[in-house]
N, C-alpha and C positions, 0 to 999 in steps of 0.2 A: 371566895376564900383568899385568893391571891391579893385582891385589892385590900381586903381586910389587914393582911400582914404588912402591905405597903403603907397603909395608914398608920399601923402601929409603929413602924420605924420612922414615919414622918419624913422620908426622903425618897420620893417615888423615882427619881431619875439617877440616883446615886448607884454607882457600880457595886459598892460594897453591900447595899441593900439587895441588889439582884442576886449576888452571890449567896447571901443568906437565904433568900427565897428558894434558890436552886437547891440548897442543902435540906429544904423542906420537901424535896422530891417533886417540885414543879419543873416542867421543861421550858426551854427558851421559846418553843412555839407557843406555849400557853401564856408566856409573859407578853409576847408580841400581840396575841389576840385580845389580851386584857389591857393592851396599851400601856404596859409598864415599860417596855422598851419601844422605841418609835420607828424602827426600820429593820429591814433585812440585814443591812450592812453591819448594824450595831451587833448583831449576833456573833459575827465573826471576830469582833474585838475582845470577846471573853476567852479566847484561846490564851491570851497573855496572862490571865489570871490563874491559869491552871485549873479551871473549873471542868469537871468531867461531866459530858452529857452526850446523848445520842445526837448525831448530826441532824439538822433541821428536817431534811426531806428523806434521809435514808431510812425510811420506815421498814425496809427489808432487813435491816439489822436485827429486828425482832424475828423469833422463830415463826415460819409459816405454820398455819393451823393445818390440821388433818384434812379438813375440807378443801383447803387451797391446794394441797398436794394432789387432790384427786382431780382437780380442774386442768384443762389445757393452760399451760403457762407460757405466755409469749412475752417478748421484750420489744420495746419501741425505742428508736433512736433518731430524733430530729437534729438537724443542724441549728446553730443559734439563729435567732431571728423570729419575731412573732409570726410572720407570714408562713414560716416552715412549722413552727411548734404547734400552733393552734389546730390544724387539720389532723395532725397525728394525735394530738391530746384528745380530740373529739372522737377519733376513730377508736382509740384505746378505751375511752369511757364507754363507747357503745358495745364493745366486745365484753367488757365487764358487766354492765348493766343488763343488757339484752340477751347476752348469750352465755353468762356464766363463766367467763374466763378469769384467770388470774394474770395481771399485767405488771411487769417491771418496767417503768418509764425511765430510761437513762436520759439525764439532763446534763448537757455540756455547759459547765459554768464559766469557761473562759470566754470573755467578751459578752456576758450576759447583761441584758439591759435592765433597767429598774422595772419595766413592765413584765418581763419575763420572771423575775424574782417574785413579783406580786402574784402572778398566776399560780405559783405553787405554794403560796401561803394561804390560799383560799380554803374555805370549809367545804368546798364542793367536790372533794375526792371521794369517790365511792369506795366502800369496802371491797378489797380485792385489787385496788389500784395502788401501787406503790412507786412513788418517785424516788429515783436513786441518783444523787449527785455525782457527776464525774469531776473529780477535783480540778481546780484551775492549773493550767500548765505553767510552770515557772519560766519567767524570762521569755514569754511568748512574743513581747515586742521586739526581740532581737531578730525575729524572722521577717518583720515588716520594713517596708520603705514608705517614704512620704507619698509617693505617687501610686502605691499599690491599690488596685481596684477592689471592690466589695467581694466578688466571688473568689479571687485569688486569696484574700485575707481570710474569708470564711473557710475556704478549702484547707488552708494551713492550720487554722485553729482545729478543724476536725481531724486532720491527719494526725497532729501531734497529740490530741486528746486520745484518740483511739489507739495509737502506736503505744502510748504509756499505760492505758487503763482498761481497754476493752476485753482483751484476753482474760484477765483476772476477773472482771466483772461477770464475764459469761461463765466462767468456771464456778464462781461463788453463787450465782443465782440460778444457773442451769436452766435457762429458758429452752423450749423445744423449738422456737424459731424466732427470728428477729425481723421487724419491719422497720425499714429505713426511709429517709428521703433522698432526693437526687444527690445532695452534696455529701452524703455519707458512704459513698461507694467504697471507700477504703475497707469498710467492714466485710466486704465479699471474701477477701483473702483471709482475714483473721477468722472469720466464721468457718471457713473451709477447713482450717487446721483443727477445729474442734467439732466438726461435722454438725453444724447447725445451719439449717436452710434460711435463706434471706429472701424476704419479699420487698419490693419497693412500693412506696406510695408517692405517686407523681402528683404533686399538690398544685400544679398549674393546670392550664387548660389542655384538653387532649389535642387541640390544634397545635399547641407548643410541643407536646410529646411526639406527635407525628413528625413534625419538622426535626425535632432532635434525633429521632431514630434514623432519619434520612441524612443527617449531618455528616456522618462518616463517609457516606458515598459522595456527598458534595465535596468534602475535603479532598477526596481522592481525584475527583473529575474536574474541578474548577480551579483554574489559575487566577491569581489575583484576588481582590476583594469581593465578597458577595454583594456588597452595597453598591458596587460599580457595574453590576450586570445590566445590560440594557432592557432585559425583559423580566417579568415577574418570575418567581421561583415556584415551580410546580412540584410540591410534595406529592408523591403518588396517591391518587384517588381523592385528593383534597382540593379545596379551592386555592387558587394561586395566591402568593404572598408578595406584596410590593417590597422590593429590597430595602426601601427606606424605613419600612415598618419592622424589619428584623430586630430581634432582641440585641441589646447593646453588646452582649458577650461575643457575638460573632461578627461585629463590624470592624474589628481590627485583628487580623489573623496573626500578627506578629506579637501581640501582647499576651503575657502569660494568662490573663483571664480566659482568652479564647482556648488556649491549650487545656486549661483546667476543665472548662465546660465540655470540650470535646472528649477528654478523658472519662468524665463522669457519664456522659450519655452513651459512650461506646461500651460501657459496662451494664447498661440497662438490660440487655439479653441474658445476663447471668442470673437474673432474678428468677426465683421460682414462680412468681406471679407478679403482675403489676396492677395495683389498685389506682383508680383515678377519681377525682373529686368533681364528678359530673354526672350527667344522665341523658338518656337517649333523646328526649325532646329538645335539650339545649344544644347539643352538638352532634346531630344526626349524620351529617356527611363525613366527619372525621372518624367517628366511632365505626361507621360501617367500613371505612377504608382500612382502619387498624385490624379489623376482624376478618375482612374478606379479600383485600387487595393482595395480589401475588407478591408484590415487593416485600411487604411486612411478613407474609408467610414464609418467604424464602430466607429471612434473616437468620433463624426464625425468631420471632419474638415470644416471650412466655404468654400465658393466658392473661387477658385483660379483664378486669372486674370493675364495673361502674358501680360506685357505692355512694354518690353524691346526690344532693349537695350536703356536705358536712360543714356546718358553720359553728361559730362559737355559741355555746349555750351556757345557761347559768352564769351570766355575767355578774361579777361582784360589783355592786353599786356602793360607792364611797359616799360620804356626806356631800362632797362637792358635786358628784354625779347626780345626786338626788335633787340638788338645786337646779341643775340643767333641766331635768325632766319635769320638775315643778314649773319652770318657766314655759316648757312646752305645753304643759296642761292648760295654760292660759291663751294658747294661740288657736286660731281656727284651723279646721281640718285641711290637710294638703297645702298648707300656707307657708311652710318653712323650708328653706334650702339648706341643707347640711353640707358644709364645705370642710374637708379634710383630706390630706394627701397620704394616707396609709400609715404604716408604723415607722417608715424611714424617710418619707419624702420631705423636701425642703424647697423653698423658692429663693431666688435672688432678692435682695433689698428692693430693687427697682420693680421687679415683677410683684412682690408682695404689696407694694404701694398701689400699683395698677389695679390689683385684685380688690383691695380695700375700697378704693374709690368707685370701681365698677359695681360692687355690691351696693354701695350707697346710692349710686345713681339709679339703680334698678328699682329702688323703693320696695324691695321685697323683704320679708322677714328672713332672718338667717342665723345660723350657729357657725361660727368660723373657729376652727382649731388652729391656732397661730403658733408657729415655731420660730425659734431664732433663725433668721435667714442665712443662707450660705451662698456666697458668690463662687464657690469652689466646686461643689458637687450637689447634685439633686437628691442623692442618697445619703446625705451627711448625717442624718439621724438614725441610720440603721442600727448601729450599735449602742445607742444611748436613748432609745425611745422611752418616754415616760419620765426622764430624769430632769427635763426642763421645767423649773418652777418659777421662772421669772415672770413678772407681769407682762403679759403679752402685748399690752398697749405700748410697751417700750419699742416694739418693732414696727408699729403701725403709724400712719401719718398724723400729724397733729390736727386735731378738730374732728378726726373720724368718729371717735366715741361719742362725742356730743351730738353729732349729725345723726347718728344711728341709734341713739338711746331710745329704748322702748321697743324697737323692732329688730335689733341685732344683738347677739350675745357672742362674746369672745372669750374662748377658754384656752389655757396653756397646754400645749404639747400633746395631750391625750384626752379622749372622751369615750364614754360608754357607747361605742358605735352601733352595736346590735340593738340596744335599748332605744337609742335615737331613731334608727331606721324603722323599728317596730312601732314607733309612736304614731297615732293617727294624724298628728299635726305636721308631720314630715311629708313634703310633697315632692322633693327632688334631692339629688345627692351629686354634688360636684366632686368627682373622684379621680384619683390617679389610675384607676381601673386595674389595680392588682387583682389577682384571681379571688382571694378571700373577700375582698370588698365587693367585687362583682357578685359573687354568690349571695352575700349577705343582703345586697340591695335587691337582687331578683327575688330571692326567697320572701322578701317582705313587700314585693310589688312596687318598688321605687324606681322611677326612671332616673337616668344619669346624664350628667354633662361630663364628657371625657377631657381629662387634663393629664394625660400620661407623661411620666417623668423619666423612667429608666427601666431597665430589664426588658421583659416582653410586653410592657403595658401598651406600647403602640400597636402591636398585633392584637391585643385584646380589644383596644378601643375601635379599631376598623371592624373586627368581627362583630362586635356588639352594635355598631352602627349599621353595617351593610348587611349582615346576615340575621341578626337577632331582632333589631328594631327597638331596642330599649334605651338607646344612647344617641346623643347628638355630639358631633366633633366640631372643634374650632377649625376655621379654614387655614390657619397657620399652625405650625408644629411647636407646642409648648417646650421651652428649654433652647430652641434654636432661633426663634424670633420672639420678640416682646409681644405679649398680648395685651392690647390697649384696653383701657377702662371702657371705652365706648363698645368694643367687641364683646367685652365681658357683660356689660349691661344688656346688649342685645341678646346673648345666648340665654341669660338668665330669664329674661322676659318671655322668650320663645317657649321655654320649658315650663315656666310657672303660669303663664297666662294664655299661650297660643294653642291653636288647634293641634300642631305638631306635638306639643307637650301632652295634650289630652290623649292623642293616639299612642304615644309612647307609654303613657300610664296604663292605658287599657292592655297593651301588650305585655307590660310588666305584671299586670294582675293575672293574665293568662298563664305565665310562666310560674308565678307564685303558686296557683293551683296544680300546675303540672309537677312542680317540685314536691308538693305535699303528697300527691298521688304516687310519685316514685319512691317516697320513703315510707309510705304506709304499708301495713301488712299486704303482701302480695304485689306490691308495686315493683317496678323494674330494678330499682336500686337495692330495695329490701330483699328481693328474690336472688339477686346477684351475690349479696353478702351471705345470705342464708345457705346458699348452695355450697360456698366456700367453707363456711363454719361446719356444716354437715360433714364435708370431706375431712376436715381437720379433726373433728371429734370421732370420725370412724377410723382414723389412722391412730392405732394404739401407741405408735412411737411418739405422738405428739401429746398424748394424754397421760402417759405413765410417769 
């Protein structure tokens, strides 16, 4: 019907046409899905025409049904960044689909990436799931400086968004509880004022969570920088951590980023409960420490609930994505190396060149997600993932495309990662070792080559190599030393052709089965979530 009206007016992209269609009681969402308007950002341009419409994702503006009023109504609040949003998004969908909850999903739009916007334009939002946009904070750039690091910038965006809007949203939507991620801890004080309990979903590894809970103690007891300590750091009950592997946020205690991180983790004990995206077989040592070690019992920490692995489901496949998957269909099983550095990772120009030639020299099939290089920061794409539409060959060395034609595929900025990892032709994953990517790789039984860039990724890489056995690390540290094309060629061949790669693949397959069992009915993660849900549903104050 919409397209018929568009054809009638003969001006498909004309703003006046779209306003006429709107007056026929169609929404901007329907226009986007019918390809009458081309982007999420186009939607906001219609404010200037005075067109009245329900905001794109504030579906809660419509009156809740009687059935929804009878369901437990919870709200979710992730900080910006796909690595933070996706786990909470999947958790919220699970409560709606599997347990009959009504969810209001608060979306911070300040600093939103193109990939984030597209996530909430999909057709995969189940009935009972309502995404509610938190309006952009005006003049947010006035809070920033050129040298401000990611966690500081992220924390300021969250602080200002919640300070201006969270209280009114809670009063309007009246959820019975709020589930947040680590960087939304300003919500504790606001929720206390309106008597709403807050739960935390720690979306990284439990290894990092245990260290983070220990950090306030380290802060009191250690002088100087942690990275300069002569011995490994011993988190109570856990395997020791090499100071060099520590997350970036705690390597410079004078920087505001450290102060923000310390503030957030010191608030974790305020939560009514902490959910973790892991399961018993993946992190047995740390989970046992968190539940049984006297240090954590004496903090005390709230109940820990293992509900993982929760990874991205129902991935929206675009026309370009379908071309990638069609290319994979024509490759032999386990023959393709998938190369991507998460939602925010970038390489320097020199390192990207070495990576390209290393892939070429390996003579292996590959998919390379190439982003505009950055010589300033390894996390340069954090706030604009999915927005780089330039030809990726612009960033790669001359002659590379011709030499790898037929066995290599280069795509810009973003790719359907879960669909690629789930494809039988994918044999290995060269990854930054962010926790979401790690879980996606393990769940699909794909071994990894570790290329950590920032945050806690070095901790993950060491853990996955030394304790889990599904990853291989470079002998030098990415980002601190240039990894040569010869070293890259060698590591790719080891994983794709060698005995070590076969052993890693077998171990990854074992964990794939373990993850499936954990999530199935009666599995450890399913049982953990079901117990919490049963408690919530038995608490009349949460269901009324």
